[in-house]
C-alpha positions in Angstrom: 0.0 0.0 0.0 1.3 3.4 -0.9 -0.4 6.7 -0.4 0.4 10.4 -0.4 -1.6 13.2 1.3 -0.9 16.9 1.1 -2.5 19.3 3.6 -2.5 23.0 4.1 -3.4 24.4 7.5 -5.3 27.6 8.3 -1.9 29.3 8.9 -0.8 28.5 5.3 1.8 25.9 6.4 1.6 22.8 4.3 3.1 19.3 4.5 3.1 16.1 2.6 2.8 12.7 4.3 3.9 9.7 2.2 4.0 6.2 3.6 4.6 2.9 1.9 3.7 -0.3 3.8 3.9 -3.9 2.9 0.5 -4.7 4.4 -3.1 -5.1 3.3 -5.0 -1.9 3.2 -7.6 -3.2 5.8 -4.8 -3.9 8.3 -3.2 -0.5 7.9 -6.6 1.2 8.2 -7.2 -0.7 11.4 -3.8 0.2 12.8 -4.4 3.9 12.1 -8.0 4.0 13.4 -7.9 1.9 16.5 -6.5 3.9 19.5 -4.8 0.9 21.1 -3.2 -0.2 17.8 -2.1 3.4 16.9 -0.6 3.8 20.4 1.5 0.6 19.8 2.6 1.7 16.3 3.5 5.2 17.4 5.1 4.2 20.7 2.6 6.1 22.8 1.5 5.1 26.3 -1.4 2.7 26.4 -4.7 4.6 26.8 -3.1 7.9 25.8 -4.5 8.2 22.2 -8.0 9.6 21.7 -9.7 9.3 18.3 -13.1 9.4 16.7 -12.5 8.6 13.0 -16.1 9.3 11.9 -16.6 12.4 9.7 -16.4 15.5 12.0 -14.7 13.4 14.7 -11.5 14.3 16.5 -8.0 12.8 16.7 -5.6 13.6 19.5 -2.4 11.6 19.7 0.1 12.5 22.4 3.0 14.0 20.5 6.2 14.6 22.5 9.4 16.0 21.2 12.5 13.7 21.6 14.3 14.2 24.8 17.8 15.6 24.6 20.6 13.3 25.7 23.5 14.9 27.7 27.0 13.9 26.7 28.5 14.6 30.1 
């Protein structure tokens, strides 16, 4: 499965997300639309992802910047 999506936000910032996966479309859809499976795929804490993938729903994954590692 390969897909590309381009989005422009209200602030004019745009980005393109491209992902190629060697998996059936139904399995990828399930992984991206089931909170527990998305949390596992994105290394989020269990129970921390909220999503309603119906039209008009909301999606709120917990994004955290990588922590800096000190070289001391």
